[in-house]
Backbone as ProteinMPNN parsed JSONL, in Angstrom:
{"seq_chain_A": "MGLSGAAWATLIVPTLLGILVMVLYGFWDKITGKEYYVDDEILAYDEELLKELEGGKK", "coords_chain_A": {"N_chain_A": [[107.129, 111.224, 28.895], [109.168, 111.881, 31.655], [112.128, 111.267, 33.31], [112.345, 110.289, 36.833], [113.734, 111.928, 39.694], [115.189, 110.116, 41.213], [115.846, 108.243, 39.344], [117.398, 109.752, 37.629], [119.594, 110.183, 39.29], [120.373, 107.668, 39.699], [121.546, 107.173, 37.147], [123.284, 109.247, 36.68], [125.147, 109.447, 38.985], [126.873, 106.94, 39.127], [128.062, 107.22, 36.614], [129.609, 109.71, 36.889], [131.224, 108.846, 38.993], [132.683, 106.901, 37.738], [133.972, 108.207, 35.755], [135.603, 109.862, 37.422], [137.218, 107.857, 38.648], [138.621, 106.905, 36.416], [140.061, 109.157, 35.69], [141.673, 109.503, 38.001], [143.143, 107.035, 37.883], [144.614, 107.517, 35.418], [146.213, 109.688, 36.071], [147.542, 108.863, 38.403], [150.18, 108.325, 38.915], [151.507, 110.966, 38.795], [150.172, 112.009, 40.896], [150.907, 110.583, 43.13], [153.607, 110.743, 42.884], [155.124, 108.736, 42.22], [156.708, 106.5, 39.908], [155.895, 103.673, 38.057], [157.312, 100.506, 37.491], [157.62, 98.588, 34.604], [157.751, 95.493, 33.177], [158.209, 92.527, 31.406], [157.337, 90.472, 33.03], [156.443, 91.712, 35.441], [154.606, 94.313, 37.185], [155.091, 96.847, 39.162], [155.233, 98.906, 42.081], [156.915, 98.682, 44.113], [159.821, 99.375, 45.622], [161.738, 97.816, 47.022], [161.457, 95.286, 45.777], [162.162, 95.92, 43.185], [164.848, 96.424, 43.611], [165.672, 94.013, 44.305], [165.287, 92.633, 41.953], [166.886, 93.863, 40.202], [169.362, 93.251, 41.397], [169.464, 90.508, 40.994], [169.734, 90.264, 38.281], [172.369, 91.095, 37.61]], "CA_chain_A": [[107.376, 110.883, 30.28], [110.491, 112.13, 31.926], [112.688, 110.374, 34.45], [112.291, 110.837, 38.144], [114.905, 112.414, 40.325], [115.921, 109.05, 41.654], [116.253, 107.656, 38.098], [118.648, 110.626, 37.116], [120.659, 110.046, 40.246], [120.874, 106.341, 39.324], [122.314, 107.244, 35.997], [124.402, 110.33, 36.797], [126.192, 109.21, 40.049], [127.847, 106.007, 38.765], [128.846, 107.842, 35.555], [130.58, 110.66, 37.445], [132.228, 108.104, 39.692], [133.494, 106.123, 36.753], [134.947, 109.248, 35.108], [136.579, 110.22, 38.511], [138.212, 106.79, 38.754], [139.446, 107.012, 35.189], [141.075, 110.242, 35.691], [142.613, 109.173, 38.972], [144.001, 106.087, 37.361], [145.37, 108.015, 34.484], [147.172, 110.619, 36.712], [147.972, 108.237, 39.715], [151.831, 108.56, 38.914], [151.781, 112.332, 39.224], [149.522, 112.309, 42.288], [151.77, 109.884, 44.125], [154.907, 111.009, 42.701], [156.066, 107.363, 41.937], [156.659, 105.919, 38.615], [155.828, 102.298, 38.113], [158.227, 99.754, 36.705], [156.95, 97.696, 33.765], [158.549, 94.546, 32.653], [157.417, 91.373, 30.877], [156.869, 89.645, 34.083], [155.96, 92.387, 36.563], [154.207, 95.6, 37.255], [155.236, 97.036, 40.563], [155.793, 100.092, 42.687], [157.775, 98.225, 45.404], [161.292, 99.548, 45.535], [162.605, 96.551, 47.436], [161.321, 94.327, 44.823], [162.861, 96.378, 42.133], [166.374, 96.351, 43.972], [165.992, 92.546, 44.252], [165.231, 92.174, 40.639], [168.253, 94.409, 39.525], [170.422, 92.43, 42.055], [169.404, 89.223, 40.462], [170.205, 90.256, 36.95], [173.765, 91.244, 37.575]], "C_chain_A": [[108.944, 111.073, 30.516], [111.015, 111.23, 33.115], [112.545, 110.987, 35.83], [113.693, 111.281, 38.649], [115.842, 111.24, 40.748], [116.602, 108.333, 40.437], [117.493, 108.444, 37.504], [119.713, 110.304, 37.949], [121.309, 108.564, 39.946], [121.809, 106.295, 38.012], [123.545, 108.12, 36.121], [125.505, 109.87, 37.795], [127.266, 108.134, 39.631], [128.652, 106.514, 37.558], [129.896, 108.786, 35.974], [131.57, 109.916, 38.157], [133.166, 107.339, 38.775], [134.428, 107.076, 36.028], [135.994, 109.713, 36.181], [137.65, 109.119, 38.613], [139.25, 106.708, 37.476], [140.467, 108.084, 35.235], [142.142, 110.092, 36.805], [143.628, 108.195, 38.532], [144.899, 106.673, 36.312], [146.501, 108.947, 34.983], [147.732, 110.138, 38.107], [149.481, 108.461, 39.832], [152.198, 109.914, 39.328], [151.188, 112.706, 40.484], [150.395, 111.736, 43.299], [153.18, 110.315, 44.1], [155.899, 109.878, 42.521], [155.738, 107.097, 40.5], [156.71, 104.383, 38.781], [156.774, 101.581, 37.105], [157.401, 98.695, 35.931], [157.986, 96.844, 33.163], [157.725, 93.358, 32.053], [156.715, 90.635, 31.94], [156.177, 90.378, 35.268], [155.582, 93.828, 36.298], [154.191, 96.023, 38.669], [155.671, 98.44, 40.933], [156.821, 99.764, 43.749], [159.128, 98.43, 45.054], [162.16, 98.409, 45.838], [162.592, 95.597, 46.42], [162.032, 94.675, 43.571], [164.342, 96.227, 42.409], [166.603, 94.795, 43.867], [166.108, 91.983, 42.883], [166.498, 92.675, 39.954], [169.342, 93.68, 40.123], [170.599, 91.133, 41.337], [169.934, 89.187, 39.116], [171.626, 90.424, 36.709], [174.617, 90.1, 37.967]], "O_chain_A": [[109.812, 110.579, 29.798], [110.238, 110.54, 33.774], [112.634, 112.211, 35.929], [114.704, 110.984, 38.012], [117.067, 111.333, 40.664], [117.75, 107.895, 40.51], [118.445, 107.865, 36.981], [120.808, 110.124, 37.415], [122.52, 108.344, 39.956], [122.703, 105.458, 37.889], [124.657, 107.77, 35.724], [126.685, 109.912, 37.449], [128.458, 108.404, 39.773], [129.852, 106.245, 37.496], [131.016, 108.701, 35.469], [132.749, 110.241, 38.015], [134.348, 107.181, 39.081], [135.572, 106.728, 35.734], [137.156, 109.928, 35.837], [138.843, 109.416, 38.66], [140.457, 106.486, 37.577], [141.62, 107.896, 34.845], [143.303, 110.466, 36.637], [144.826, 108.401, 38.731], [146.058, 106.262, 36.351], [147.587, 108.99, 34.405], [148.309, 110.924, 38.858], [149.937, 108.789, 40.927], [153.11, 110.076, 40.139], [151.645, 113.652, 41.125], [150.624, 112.39, 44.316], [153.887, 110.281, 45.107], [157.123, 109.961, 42.622], [154.671, 107.418, 39.977], [157.502, 103.874, 39.575], [156.973, 102.061, 35.989], [156.583, 97.993, 36.527], [159.003, 97.342, 32.679], [156.518, 93.329, 32.291], [155.576, 90.206, 31.753], [155.418, 89.758, 36.013], [156.092, 94.487, 35.392], [153.298, 95.576, 39.389], [156.397, 99.089, 40.18], [157.533, 100.663, 44.197], [159.632, 97.696, 44.203], [163.108, 98.052, 45.139], [163.653, 95.046, 46.126], [162.502, 93.758, 42.897], [165.071, 95.911, 41.469], [167.647, 94.362, 43.379], [166.856, 91.042, 42.618], [167.111, 91.932, 39.186], [170.308, 93.446, 39.396], [171.721, 90.689, 41.089], [170.554, 88.191, 38.745], [172.122, 89.948, 35.688], [175.843, 90.207, 37.944]]}, "name": "protein", "num_of_chains": 1, "seq": "MGLSGAAWATLIVPTLLGILVMVLYGFWDKITGKEYYVDDEILAYDEELLKELEGGKK"}
């Protein structure tokens, strides 16, 4: 007994979408041209927040 077309679509479509999301996530920095800042307390793209943090440390 083989699977119907709808069953294959139910298996294949979410799998392909998941793979696409993983690829986008992995290359998001290169796609957007932005690098994200990682600290013990924060993960951010916000440049204003980064400036505020750097100003507060000095």
